[in-house]
C-alpha positions in Angstrom: -0.2 0.0 0.1 1.0 3.4 -0.7 0.9 6.1 2.4 0.2 9.4 0.9 0.1 12.4 3.5 -2.4 15.5 2.9 -2.0 18.7 4.6 -3.9 18.0 7.6 -1.9 15.5 9.8 -2.8 12.9 9.8 -5.6 12.3 6.5 -3.5 10.2 4.1 -4.8 8.7 0.7 -4.1 5.5 0.3 -3.8 3.7 -2.6 -3.6 -0.5 -2.8 -0.2 -1.8 -5.6 -1.8 -4.1 -8.0 -0.2 -7.2 -8.3 -1.8 -7.7 -11.8 -2.4 -11.7 -13.9 -4.5 -12.4 -16.5 -7.8 -12.4 -14.0 -7.0 -9.0 -13.2 -5.4 -8.1 -9.6 -5.0 -8.9 -6.4 -4.6 -5.8 -4.1 -3.9 -5.9 -0.3 -6.2 -3.2 0.9 -5.9 -3.6 5.4 -2.9 -4.1 7.1 -3.0 -4.2 11.0 0.8 -3.6 10.5 1.3 -1.7 7.9 -1.3 0.8 9.2 0.5 0.5 12.8 3.6 1.8 11.1 2.3 4.4 9.4 1.4 5.9 12.7 -2.9 4.9 12.0 -5.0 3.5 14.4 -5.9 -0.4 13.3 -8.2 -0.6 15.6 -11.8 -1.4 13.0 -14.7 -2.2 15.1 -17.9 -2.0 12.2 -17.3 -1.5 8.4 -20.5 0.1 7.2 -21.5 0.7 3.0 -24.1 3.4 2.3 -25.4 3.4 -1.1 -26.7 6.2 -2.7 -28.7 6.4 -6.3 -28.3 10.6 -7.5 -25.2 11.8 -8.6 -24.5 15.3 -5.9 -25.8 13.5 -3.1 -24.4 14.9 -0.1 -23.3 12.6 2.6 -21.8 14.8 6.0 -19.8 16.4 7.1 -19.9 13.9 10.4 -18.4 13.7 13.6 -17.9 12.4 17.1 -17.4 14.4 19.5 -14.9 12.9 22.3 -15.2 10.7 24.0 -16.5 8.8 21.4 -14.5 9.7 18.3 -13.6 7.7 15.7 -11.5 7.2 12.7 -12.7 6.2 9.4 -11.6 4.8 6.0 -13.3 5.4 2.7 -13.2 3.6 -0.3 -16.6 3.6 -3.2 -16.5 0.4 -4.0 -17.8 1.0 -7.5 -17.6 5.0 -9.2 -16.7 8.0 -7.6 -16.5 10.3 -5.3 -15.3 14.0 -4.0 -14.5 13.0 -0.5 -14.4 15.9 2.1 -11.9 16.0 5.5 -12.2 18.9 7.9 -9.4 19.5 11.1 -11.5 20.8 14.0 -8.6 19.5 16.2 -8.2 22.8 18.0 -4.2 21.3 19.0 -3.5 21.0 16.0 -1.9 23.3 12.9 -4.2 22.7 10.0 -7.0 23.1 12.5 -9.9 25.0 10.9 -8.7 23.4 7.0 -10.3 21.4 5.0 -8.7 18.8 2.7 -10.4 17.6 -0.2 -10.1 14.0 -3.1 -11.2 12.7 -5.6 -11.8 9.5 -5.4 -12.3 6.1 -8.1 -13.3 2.5 -7.0 -11.6 2.0 -10.3 -8.4 2.9 -8.8 -8.9 1.1 -4.7 -7.9 4.6 -3.5 -9.3 5.4 -0.2 -9.6 8.3 2.5 -8.0 7.8 6.7 -9.7 10.2 8.5 -8.7 10.4 12.4 -10.1 11.3 14.9 -11.0 14.3 15.7 -11.8 15.7 11.7 -15.6 15.8 10.5 -16.1 13.8 7.2 -18.3 14.2 4.1 -18.5 12.9 0.3 -20.6 13.8 -2.5 -20.7 11.6 -5.5 -20.1 11.8 -8.8 -21.8 9.6 -9.9 -25.1 8.4 -9.4 -25.5 4.6 -8.0 -22.5 4.5 -5.8 -22.0 2.3 -3.3 -19.7 3.5 0.1 -17.8 1.2 2.7 -16.2 3.0 5.9 -15.0 1.2 8.2 -14.6 3.0 12.0 -12.8 2.7 14.8 -15.6 3.4 17.3 -19.4 2.2 17.0 -21.4 4.8 16.7 -23.0 7.0 19.7 -26.2 8.8 18.5 -25.2 11.2 21.6 -22.8 11.8 20.2 -23.1 12.6 16.8 -22.0 15.4 15.3 -22.1 18.0 12.4 -21.3 21.2 10.4 -22.6 22.8 7.4 -21.4 20.9 3.8 -21.1 25.0 3.1 -20.0 26.9 6.5 -18.4 30.1 5.0 -16.2 29.3 7.8 -14.6 26.5 5.9 -14.6 27.3 1.9 -14.8 24.1 0.8 -14.6 23.5 -2.6 -17.1 21.4 -3.8 -16.2 20.2 -7.7 -19.7 20.6 -8.3 -22.5 21.9 -5.3 -24.9 19.1 -3.8 -28.0 17.9 -5.4 -29.3 15.7 -2.2 -29.2 16.6 1.1 -30.4 14.9 4.4 -32.7 17.1 5.9 -30.4 17.0 9.6 -27.7 17.0 7.0 -28.9 20.9 5.7 -29.8 21.6 9.3 -26.4 21.1 10.9 -25.4 25.4 12.7 -22.5 27.6 11.4 -20.1 25.7 13.5 -18.8 27.5 16.7 -15.6 26.2 17.2 -15.3 27.0 20.7 -18.4 23.9 21.0 -15.9 21.7 19.8 -13.2 23.2 22.7 -16.1 23.0 25.0 -17.0 19.6 24.7 -13.0 17.7 24.5 
């Protein structure tokens, strides 16, 4: 696996190295030892899949408050998505910055989002399945989010989302002191 560092500490793009043959290819997409050696949390407790009917479907920007913070490993199983992480860790050098990456199932690329970052994506094609490996069990009382279009972050989405859940539309403007107070 090739680990590519992004502008946000701990957010890493992971590209499996393919071994081709007459049948197609083989690629390792997970290795506890490799994740540990790269400083990533290798302890995943759940595997989730979302199905997104329409191009332009947005899911995000989600996070869980401490002590239920979660790391995520995200990959489209078919098609492509634009995946975004926002650093919400006040102690981080990249606090309140975001990074986005177009991920394609054809390349098997994944993105690792560490604890303390908000995560979301928009589908770039219809009928997309997205897989998430998660390091903490879902705690509904700790679920939080920030608006996908909050001017504080000014995320440069490749296209305007067209399908957004009422919950994701209702997140308030981000207030940094709220995240600090809940830590």
